[in-house]
N, C-alpha and C positions, 0 to 999 in steps of 0.2 A: 850195479850202480846203487849208491846209497840214497837214502830218503831225501837228504838235503839237496843233492844234485837233481834228483827227479822233481822235486818241488821247484827249483829254479827253472828247470826246463818247461814245466807247466806254466809258470809265470811268463816265461819267454813267449810261449805260445799264446797266452792271453793277450800280451802286449802286441804280438805279431797280427793278431786279428784286427787290431786297431790301427797300428802305425806301419805295418809291413806290406801294405797292399802292392807296392811296386817292387817287392824284393822276393827272392825264393826263400821259402821257409825251410829252415835247417831240420834235418832229421835228429833224433835224440843222439845218435852217434856223432854227427857233424857238430851238434851243439857241444858235447862233451870236449871234443878236440879243440874247438874255437875257445871255449871258456878256459881250457888249459893254457893255451897259448896266450890268451889275454892276461891271465894271472901270472905267467912267466914274465911277460913284458911289464906288467905292473910292479913286479918285484924289483926290476932293474931301477925303477924310479925315473922320473923325467930326466934327471941329469945323466943317468946311466945309459938311456937309449940314444942311438944315432938317428939321424933323419928318417932313414928307411923304417926303422923299428918304431919310431914315433908315428909314422904314417899308418903303419900296420896296426899299431895300438889304437889309434883313433878310428880306423875302420872297423875293427872288431868291436869297439864300444858301441858304434852306430848299429852294426849287424845284430848285436846281442841286446840292444836297447839299454845299455848301461851308461850312457852319456848324459 
């Protein structure tokens, strides 16, 4: 894992300690997979995502505290 990804994961953990009390905290491996999926969906753009993909995109934003 590169340093930038590791830093983003540590930032996620910091935000989780404040905002994520009712959620399951992601492991580093789970975080990497979720962030990759979020980035792929973001690359499609709002116009390129269907309704299901848009719902998943919004859910991942909330899970990763990027909303």
